[in-house]
C-alpha positions in Angstrom: 44.7 40.4 29.0 43.6 42.3 25.9 40.5 42.1 23.8 38.3 44.1 21.4 34.5 43.8 21.1 32.1 45.6 18.8 28.4 45.9 18.5 26.1 47.7 16.1 23.5 49.8 17.8 20.5 50.7 15.6 20.5 54.4 16.7 22.0 57.3 14.8 25.3 58.4 16.3 24.1 61.8 17.6 21.3 60.1 19.6 23.7 57.3 20.7 26.1 59.9 22.1 23.3 61.8 23.8 22.2 58.7 25.6 25.7 57.4 26.3 26.9 60.8 27.7 24.0 61.4 30.1 25.1 60.3 33.6 21.4 60.0 34.6 21.1 57.0 32.3 24.0 55.0 33.9 21.8 53.2 36.5 19.3 52.2 33.7 21.8 50.3 31.6 24.7 49.4 33.9 23.5 46.4 35.8 24.1 46.6 39.5 25.2 50.2 39.6 24.4 51.5 43.1 26.0 54.9 42.9 28.1 57.3 40.9 30.1 59.9 42.8 32.2 62.6 41.2 35.6 62.9 43.0 37.6 65.4 41.0 36.9 67.6 37.9 33.8 67.7 35.8 32.3 64.2 35.3 33.0 62.9 31.8 35.7 65.4 31.1 39.4 64.4 30.6 41.2 64.1 33.9 38.0 63.8 36.0 37.7 60.9 38.5 34.5 59.3 39.8 33.7 56.5 42.1 31.3 53.8 40.9 29.8 51.3 43.3 28.2 48.1 42.0 26.2 45.3 43.7 28.3 42.2 43.3 26.8 39.0 44.8 26.1 39.6 48.4 28.5 42.5 48.6 29.7 45.5 46.6 32.5 46.3 44.2 34.0 49.8 44.0 35.9 51.2 41.1 37.4 54.6 40.3 37.0 55.9 36.7 39.5 58.3 35.3 38.5 59.8 32.0 41.5 59.9 29.7 40.0 61.1 26.4 36.7 62.7 25.4 36.6 63.2 21.6 32.8 62.8 21.1 31.2 61.8 18.9 34.1 59.7 17.8 35.7 58.4 21.0 35.6 58.2 24.8 38.4 56.5 26.8 38.8 55.8 30.5 40.8 53.9 33.0 39.0 51.9 35.6 40.7 50.8 38.8 39.2 48.3 41.4 40.9 46.1 43.9 43.4 44.0 42.0 42.1 45.2 38.6 43.4 47.9 36.3 41.4 48.3 33.0 42.2 50.7 30.2 39.2 51.0 27.9 39.2 52.8 24.6 35.8 53.3 23.0 35.2 54.3 19.3 31.8 55.2 17.9 31.5 54.9 14.1 28.6 56.4 12.2 26.9 53.9 9.9 25.1 55.8 7.2 23.4 58.1 9.7 21.1 55.3 10.9 23.2 53.3 13.3 26.4 53.4 15.4 29.2 50.8 15.5 30.6 50.7 19.0 34.2 49.3 19.2 35.6 48.8 22.7 39.3 48.0 23.1 40.1 46.7 26.6 43.4 46.0 28.4 43.2 44.4 31.8 46.1 44.1 34.3 45.7 42.1 37.5 47.4 42.0 40.8 47.2 39.8 43.9 44.3 37.3 44.1 42.8 38.8 40.9 45.6 37.3 38.9 44.4 33.8 39.8 40.8 34.8 39.1 41.8 36.1 35.7 43.7 32.9 34.9 40.7 30.8 35.8 37.9 32.9 34.6 39.4 35.1 31.7 36.2 34.6 29.6 34.2 36.2 32.5 35.7 39.6 31.7 34.9 39.4 28.0 31.3 38.2 28.8 30.7 41.0 31.3 31.9 43.7 28.9 29.7 42.4 26.1 26.8 42.1 28.5 27.2 45.8 29.4 27.5 46.8 25.8 24.4 44.8 24.9 22.5 46.4 27.8 23.3 49.8 26.4 22.3 48.7 22.9 18.9 47.6 24.2 18.5 50.7 26.3 19.4 53.0 23.4 17.3 51.2 20.8 14.2 51.4 23.1 14.7 55.2 23.3 15.8 56.0 19.7 
């Protein structure tokens, strides 16, 4: 499954990147995030890996992030692996006249096992969750602009 979503955040790109790149902010705008643990390398740098644990229903979901590109302020890419789900996410950050930032997120999801069935039945859930996360960052950033 592949999709692209974009959102305009009414925050100048330098401030957008400052907020986006600060690991301390993750728990504020990523709903359900319980923990972020660096596994290898320097968090946020290419090649680094980190474990993220999210509250999901009555349980938890764990994923491993591998940063594949860090070209800030223009782009930040990562691969996210969870049980049965492999997500490649390419993020672009476009300056809009020095007053706002257009965030474009390109996602490719691959599914294995039971998650293939979930993806077939609830494909829109992945798009909705991604947009919900982007919108949460937008609200967080605009409140701190």
